C-alpha positions as CSV (number, residue, x, y, z in Angstrom):
1,X,141.1,69.4,70.8
2,X,140.8,66.5,73.3
3,X,140.5,67.3,77.0
4,X,142.5,65.2,79.4
5,X,141.7,65.6,83.1
6,X,144.3,64.5,85.7
7,X,142.9,64.2,89.2
8,X,145.6,64.3,91.8
9,X,149.0,66.0,91.6
10,X,150.8,64.3,94.5
11,X,154.2,62.5,94.7
12,X,153.4,59.9,91.9
13,X,152.0,62.5,89.4
14,X,154.8,64.8,88.3
15,X,156.2,62.7,85.5
16,X,152.8,61.8,84.2
17,X,151.7,65.4,84.0
18,X,155.0,66.5,82.4
19,X,154.7,63.7,79.8
20,X,151.1,64.5,79.0
21,X,152.1,68.2,78.5
22,X,155.1,67.1,76.4
23,X,152.8,65.1,74.1
24,X,150.0,67.7,74.0
25,X,151.0,69.3,70.7
26,X,151.6,66.0,68.9
27,X,148.4,64.5,70.2
28,X,146.3,67.7,70.1
29,X,145.0,67.6,73.7
30,X,144.7,70.0,76.6
31,X,145.6,68.9,80.1
32,X,143.7,70.0,83.2
33,X,145.3,69.1,86.5
34,X,143.0,69.1,89.5
35,X,144.1,68.9,93.1
36,X,142.8,70.2,96.5
37,X,146.2,71.9,96.7
38,X,146.0,74.4,93.9
39,X,149.6,75.6,94.3
40,X,150.9,72.1,93.9
41,X,148.7,71.6,90.8
42,X,150.1,74.9,89.3
43,X,153.7,73.8,90.0
44,X,153.1,70.6,88.1
45,X,151.6,72.5,85.0
46,X,154.4,75.0,85.3
47,X,152.8,77.6,83.0
48,X,152.5,75.2,80.0
49,X,150.3,76.7,77.2
50,X,148.5,73.4,76.8
51,X,147.7,73.0,80.5
52,X,145.9,74.6,83.4
53,X,145.6,73.9,87.1
54,X,142.3,73.9,89.0
55,X,141.3,73.4,92.6
56,X,139.5,70.1,92.8
57,X,137.6,68.8,95.9
58,X,136.6,65.2,95.2
59,X,133.8,65.5,97.7
60,X,132.2,68.4,95.7
61,X,129.7,66.5,93.5
62,X,128.9,69.6,91.3
63,X,132.6,70.2,90.7
64,X,133.2,66.6,89.9
65,X,130.3,66.6,87.4
66,X,131.5,69.8,85.8
67,X,135.2,68.7,85.4
68,X,134.5,65.1,84.4
69,X,131.6,66.0,82.2
70,X,133.8,68.4,80.1
71,X,136.7,66.0,79.6
72,X,137.3,63.2,77.1
73,X,139.4,61.1,79.4
74,X,140.1,61.1,83.2
75,X,143.4,60.0,84.7
76,X,142.7,59.1,88.3
77,X,145.8,59.6,90.5
78,X,143.8,60.0,93.7
79,X,143.8,57.8,96.7
80,X,142.2,54.3,96.2
81,X,139.2,55.1,98.4
82,X,138.0,57.6,95.7
83,X,138.3,55.2,92.8
84,X,134.7,54.0,92.8
85,X,133.3,57.5,93.1
86,X,135.3,58.8,90.1
87,X,134.6,55.7,88.1
88,X,130.8,55.9,88.6
89,X,130.9,59.6,87.4
90,X,133.0,58.6,84.4
91,X,130.5,55.9,83.3
92,X,127.5,58.3,83.9
93,X,129.1,60.9,81.7
94,X,130.4,58.4,79.1
95,X,134.1,59.3,79.7
96,X,137.1,56.9,79.7
97,X,139.1,56.5,82.9
98,X,142.7,55.4,83.4
99,X,143.8,54.7,87.0
100,X,147.0,53.5,88.7
101,X,145.0,52.0,91.6
102,X,144.1,48.4,92.1
103,X,140.8,47.4,90.5
104,X,138.5,46.5,93.4
105,X,135.2,44.5,93.4
106,X,133.2,47.7,92.9
107,X,135.1,48.4,89.6
108,X,134.5,44.8,88.5
109,X,130.8,45.3,89.0
110,X,130.8,48.4,86.8
111,X,131.9,46.3,83.8
112,X,128.4,45.8,82.4
113,X,127.5,49.5,82.8
114,X,130.8,50.6,81.2
115,X,130.3,48.3,78.3
116,X,126.8,49.6,77.7
117,X,128.0,53.2,77.7
118,X,131.1,52.4,75.5
119,X,133.5,53.4,78.3
120,X,136.9,52.0,79.1
121,X,137.8,51.8,82.8
122,X,141.5,50.8,82.7
123,X,142.9,50.2,86.2
124,X,146.3,49.0,87.6
125,X,148.3,51.0,85.1
126,X,151.2,52.3,87.1
127,X,154.3,50.4,88.3
128,X,153.0,47.9,90.7
129,X,150.3,47.3,89.7
130,X,150.9,48.1,86.1
131,X,154.2,47.4,84.5
132,X,154.4,44.2,86.6
133,X,151.2,42.9,85.0
134,X,152.2,44.0,81.4
135,X,155.7,42.5,81.5
136,X,154.4,39.3,83.2
137,X,151.7,38.8,80.6
138,X,154.1,39.5,77.7
139,X,156.5,36.9,79.2
140,X,153.7,34.3,79.9
141,X,152.2,34.6,76.5
142,X,155.6,34.2,74.8
143,X,156.5,31.1,76.9
144,X,153.1,29.5,76.1
145,X,153.5,30.3,72.4
146,X,156.9,28.5,72.6
147,X,155.2,25.4,74.0
148,X,156.0,26.1,77.6
149,X,153.7,25.5,80.6
150,X,154.2,27.8,83.6
151,X,154.1,25.8,86.8
152,X,155.3,28.5,89.2
153,X,155.0,32.3,89.2
154,X,156.5,34.7,91.7
155,X,156.4,38.5,91.1
156,X,157.9,41.2,93.3
157,X,157.8,45.0,93.3
158,X,159.5,47.7,95.3
159,X,160.2,51.4,95.7
160,X,163.2,51.9,98.0
161,X,166.3,54.1,98.5
162,X,169.0,53.5,96.0
163,X,172.0,51.6,97.6
164,X,174.5,54.2,96.4
165,X,173.0,57.2,98.2
166,X,175.4,59.4,100.2
167,X,173.5,58.5,103.4
168,X,170.7,56.3,104.6
169,X,168.0,56.3,107.3
170,X,167.7,53.7,110.0
171,X,164.5,52.3,108.5
172,X,166.2,52.2,105.0
173,X,163.2,53.7,103.3
174,X,162.1,56.9,101.7
175,X,158.6,58.3,101.0
176,X,158.3,58.6,97.2
177,X,154.5,57.8,96.8
178,X,151.3,58.3,98.7
179,X,152.4,58.1,102.3
180,X,149.0,56.9,103.5
181,X,149.5,53.8,101.4
182,X,152.7,53.2,103.2
183,X,151.0,53.5,106.6
184,X,148.1,51.2,105.7
185,X,150.1,48.6,103.6
186,X,149.0,45.1,104.3
187,X,145.8,46.1,106.1
188,X,143.7,43.7,104.1
189,X,146.0,40.8,104.8
190,X,147.3,38.5,102.0
191,X,146.9,35.1,100.4
192,X,149.0,33.2,98.0
193,X,149.8,29.6,96.9
194,X,153.1,27.8,97.5
195,X,153.8,24.3,96.2
196,X,150.0,23.7,95.9
197,X,149.2,24.9,99.4
198,X,147.1,28.1,99.9
199,X,148.5,30.4,102.6
200,X,146.3,33.0,104.3
201,X,148.1,35.8,106.1
202,X,146.0,38.1,108.4
203,X,147.1,41.8,108.7
204,X,148.9,41.4,112.0
205,X,151.1,38.6,110.5
206,X,151.9,40.2,107.1
207,X,155.2,41.8,108.2
208,X,156.3,38.8,110.2
209,X,155.7,36.6,107.1
210,X,158.9,37.5,105.3
211,X,161.5,35.7,103.2
212,X,164.8,36.5,101.5
213,X,164.9,37.3,97.7
214,X,168.0,37.8,95.7
215,X,167.6,40.5,93.0
216,X,170.1,40.3,90.2
217,X,172.4,43.3,90.3
218,X,171.0,44.5,93.6
219,X,171.5,41.8,96.2
220,X,169.4,40.4,99.1
221,X,166.1,42.0,100.0
222,X,163.2,40.8,102.2
223,X,159.8,40.1,100.8
224,X,156.4,40.0,102.3
225,X,153.1,38.9,100.6
226,X,151.1,41.5,98.7
227,X,147.4,41.3,98.8
228,X,145.5,38.5,97.1
229,X,147.8,36.7,94.7
230,X,145.2,34.0,94.0
231,X,142.9,36.5,92.2
232,X,145.5,36.9,89.5
233,X,145.7,33.2,88.5
234,X,142.7,33.6,86.2
235,X,143.7,37.1,85.0
236,X,147.1,35.8,84.0
237,X,145.9,32.5,82.6
238,X,147.7,30.5,85.3
239,X,144.9,28.5,86.8
240,X,147.1,25.3,87.0
241,X,150.3,26.7,88.6
242,X,151.4,25.2,91.9
243,X,153.0,28.4,93.1
244,X,151.5,31.9,92.8
245,X,153.0,34.7,94.8
246,X,153.0,38.5,94.5
247,X,155.2,40.2,97.0
248,X,156.7,43.5,98.1
249,X,160.4,44.0,98.6
250,X,162.2,46.1,101.2
251,X,165.7,46.4,102.4
252,X,166.2,44.0,105.3
253,X,165.1,45.4,108.7
254,X,162.0,47.4,107.6
255,X,159.5,44.6,108.3
256,X,160.7,43.7,111.8
257,X,160.1,47.2,112.9
258,X,156.8,47.8,111.0
259,X,155.4,44.4,112.3
260,X,155.7,45.8,115.8
261,X,154.1,49.1,114.9
262,X,151.2,47.2,113.5
263,X,151.1,45.0,116.6
264,X,150.8,48.2,118.7
265,X,147.8,49.2,116.6
266,X,149.1,52.5,115.3
267,X,148.0,52.2,111.7
268,X,144.5,52.8,112.9
269,X,142.0,55.0,111.0
270,X,139.0,54.0,113.1
271,X,139.5,55.5,116.5
272,X,139.3,59.3,116.6
273,X,141.7,61.0,119.0
274,X,140.4,64.4,120.4
275,X,142.9,67.3,120.1
276,X,145.5,65.1,118.5
277,X,147.6,68.1,117.4
278,X,148.1,69.2,121.0
279,X,149.1,65.7,122.1
280,X,152.7,64.3,121.9
281,X,153.4,61.1,120.0
282,X,154.4,59.5,123.3
283,X,151.0,60.3,124.7
284,X,149.3,58.8,121.7
285,X,151.4,55.6,121.9
286,X,150.5,55.3,125.6
287,X,146.8,55.1,124.6
288,X,147.5,51.8,122.8
289,X,149.2,50.1,125.8
290,X,147.1,48.2,128.3
291,X,147.0,49.4,131.9
292,X,148.4,46.0,132.9
293,X,151.7,46.7,131.3
294,X,154.0,48.4,133.9
295,X,157.5,49.9,133.9
296,X,159.2,53.2,134.6
297,X,159.8,54.1,131.0
298,X,157.7,53.9,127.9
299,X,160.4,52.0,126.1
300,X,160.2,49.3,128.8
301,X,156.4,49.1,128.7
302,X,156.4,48.8,124.9
303,X,159.1,46.2,125.0
304,X,157.2,44.1,127.6
305,X,153.9,44.5,125.6
306,X,155.6,43.5,122.3
307,X,158.0,40.9,123.9
308,X,161.0,42.6,122.3
309,X,164.3,43.9,123.7
310,X,164.0,47.4,125.4
311,X,167.4,48.3,124.0
312,X,167.3,46.6,120.6
313,X,167.0,47.9,117.1
314,X,163.2,48.0,116.9
315,X,162.9,50.2,120.0
316,X,165.7,52.5,118.6
317,X,163.9,52.7,115.3
318,X,160.7,53.7,117.0
319,X,162.6,56.4,119.0
320,X,164.3,57.7,115.8
321,X,160.9,57.9,114.1
322,X,159.7,60.1,116.9
323,X,157.1,57.9,118.6
324,X,158.5,58.7,122.0
325,X,158.7,62.5,121.5
326,X,157.1,64.5,124.3
327,X,156.3,67.7,122.4
328,X,152.9,68.4,120.8
329,X,152.7,66.6,117.5
330,X,150.9,69.4,115.6
331,X,149.2,66.6,113.6
332,X,146.4,68.0,111.4
333,X,144.5,64.7,111.4
334,X,142.6,63.0,114.2
335,X,143.8,59.3,114.1
336,X,146.9,57.5,115.1
337,X,147.4,56.6,111.4
338,X,147.4,60.3,110.5
339,X,150.1,60.9,113.1
340,X,152.2,58.0,111.9
341,X,151.9,59.3,108.4
342,X,153.2,62.8,109.4
343,X,156.1,61.3,111.3
344,X,157.1,59.2,108.3
345,X,156.9,62.2,106.0
346,X,159.1,64.2,108.4
347,X,161.7,61.5,109.0
348,X,161.9,59.8,105.6
349,X,162.0,62.5,102.9
350,X,163.9,61.9,99.7
351,X,166.5,64.6,100.1
352,X,167.7,66.6,97.0
353,X,171.0,64.6,96.8
354,X,169.3,61.2,97.2
355,X,168.0,58.8,94.6
356,X,165.1,56.4,94.8
357,X,165.1,53.0,93.1
358,X,162.2,50.9,91.8
359,X,162.5,47.1,91.3
360,X,160.3,44.5,89.5
361,X,161.3,40.9,89.6
362,X,159.5,38.0,87.9
363,X,160.5,34.4,88.6
364,X,158.8,31.7,86.5
365,X,159.2,27.9,86.5
366,X,158.4,26.5,83.1
367,X,158.3,23.0,81.7
368,X,157.8,21.8,78.1
369,X,155.6,18.7,78.3
370,X,155.4,18.1,74.5
371,X,159.1,18.8,73.8
372,X,162.4,17.1,74.6
373,X,163.5,20.2,76.5
374,X,164.5,20.5,80.2
375,X,162.4,22.6,82.6
376,X,163.7,26.2,83.1
377,X,163.7,29.0,85.6
378,X,163.1,32.3,83.8
379,X,163.8,35.6,85.7
380,X,163.0,39.0,84.4
381,X,164.3,42.1,86.3
382,X,163.7,45.8,86.0
383,X,165.9,48.2,88.0
384,X,165.4,52.0,87.6
385,X,166.9,54.8,89.6
386,X,165.7,58.4,90.0
387,X,167.6,61.6,89.3
388,X,168.8,63.6,92.4
389,X,166.8,66.8,92.5
390,X,164.8,65.6,89.4
391,X,162.1,63.1,88.7
392,X,161.9,60.1,91.0
393,X,162.0,56.6,89.6
394,X,158.7,56.0,91.3
395,X,157.1,59.0,89.6
396,X,158.5,58.0,86.2
397,X,157.5,54.3,86.3
398,X,154.1,55.1,87.7
399,X,153.3,58.0,85.4
400,X,154.8,56.9,82.1
401,X,152.6,53.8,81.6
402,X,149.5,55.9,82.4
403,X,150.6,58.6,79.9
404,X,151.2,56.1,77.2
405,X,147.8,54.6,77.9
406,X,146.2,58.0,77.4
407,X,147.8,58.2,74.0
408,X,146.7,54.7,73.2
409,X,143.1,55.4,74.0
410,X,142.8,58.9,72.5
411,X,145.1,58.7,69.5
412,X,145.5,55.1,68.5
413,X,141.9,53.9,68.9
414,X,142.1,51.2,71.5
415,X,138.8,49.3,71.1
416,X,138.6,47.6,74.5
417,X,135.8,48.7,76.7
418,X,134.5,47.8,80.1
419,X,136.4,47.3,83.4
420,X,139.9,46.2,82.4
421,X,143.5,45.7,83.7
422,X,146.4,45.7,81.3
423,X,146.7,42.0,80.6
424,X,145.6,42.2,76.9
425,X,148.2,42.4,74.1
426,X,146.5,45.4,72.6
427,X,147.3,47.3,75.8
428,X,150.6,45.9,77.0
429,X,152.4,45.5,73.6
430,X,152.5,49.2,72.7
431,X,153.0,50.4,76.3
432,X,155.9,48.1,76.9
433,X,157.4,49.3,73.6
434,X,157.0,52.9,74.7
435,X,158.6,52.2,78.1
436,X,161.6,50.5,76.4
437,X,162.1,53.5,74.1
438,X,162.5,55.6,77.3
439,X,165.0,53.2,78.9
440,X,162.6,51.3,81.1
441,X,163.1,47.6,80.2
442,X,163.8,44.2,81.6
443,X,166.9,42.0,81.8
444,X,165.9,38.4,81.2
445,X,167.8,35.3,82.2
446,X,167.0,31.6,81.6
447,X,168.6,28.8,83.7
448,X,167.9,25.1,84.0
449,X,165.5,24.3,86.8
450,X,167.4,22.3,89.4
């Protein structure tokens, strides 16, 4: 019997674990779920005869060795900062790893070692990154096979509240995935190419650098640039495009508030704040304001520092989030980022009667230089909604591709090895087919390019 080890049982993991357990009999494997929160891990396994929950501390080297060494494949659902640590252990023990996290430079540098040990390190296998790559590559390869030349590529992803919920929050957002990733989004800045011009966006400009995107069947959203789009030009075989953009979508209004929270400096994991739990959010925010900023009320001082209206929507959103509260925060961490994360989790939960929604949108400009055929704009859209009180759309679209990849590696003899992302047909073809069989597919439209 094959042994599958899932590391991390948080918000994105429930559907993955349920699917792996559902396939356990057919694929003859046993699923071990490890998390620092043992009760959460147990709730995910839910007494299944082919699964068990264990307490897993990623910083315990002996425990990592024991769990990874006794598995056949590791599914890494932990925070991105642990990716390199887990990948190194997998290579050392000769175990395959599937991860939903972005493949970083350290993982690229493990390629030779993984090849030598016959190990597959398959990253970026969730929703975004993941389904976005696989669907884009399938589309790009099909267009090229038809004689097309891709001249422009834009790809957007999102996890937001569904528009038909019974209520909404002022920030028009809900927490359905790792909340730390929400807090630290954009911290590395971004770069992309538009009409042949490279654009570099530092962190403090990311959420100011927005534009409007129309999503078929959904409406107008705002986009901001997502990480390094240029690095995917080679991966996608698009070295000659004039536009290469990967972006994140939000309901209008999120970015204007978050841009000011970033400008204040609150998504800060560097500065340690003594006795943070005994301090109020207002007291912490005051720490980030210069002494030179005066005014009778904190709202006034923040507005002057940020050059925004003291009575406008941004200040009201900050108030609603709890940044001006004067009671002790009770925060368990010791940084402003930890406090911000706890406030987001308190104020932006997905209530039992609410649904989340995930979106993927590809927009490609294509010409046909060797054919008497006009240039085209091809759009491909995925819209999926969660089930109130059930699985979130985020959990399903992050977890299902990873679960299908486990089956592909352990049961269908995928021969790829080394450090990979899912841009190869041997990966994306069966996984996209598996997604479609479960109702996760794309609506494609082709229009003349004006």
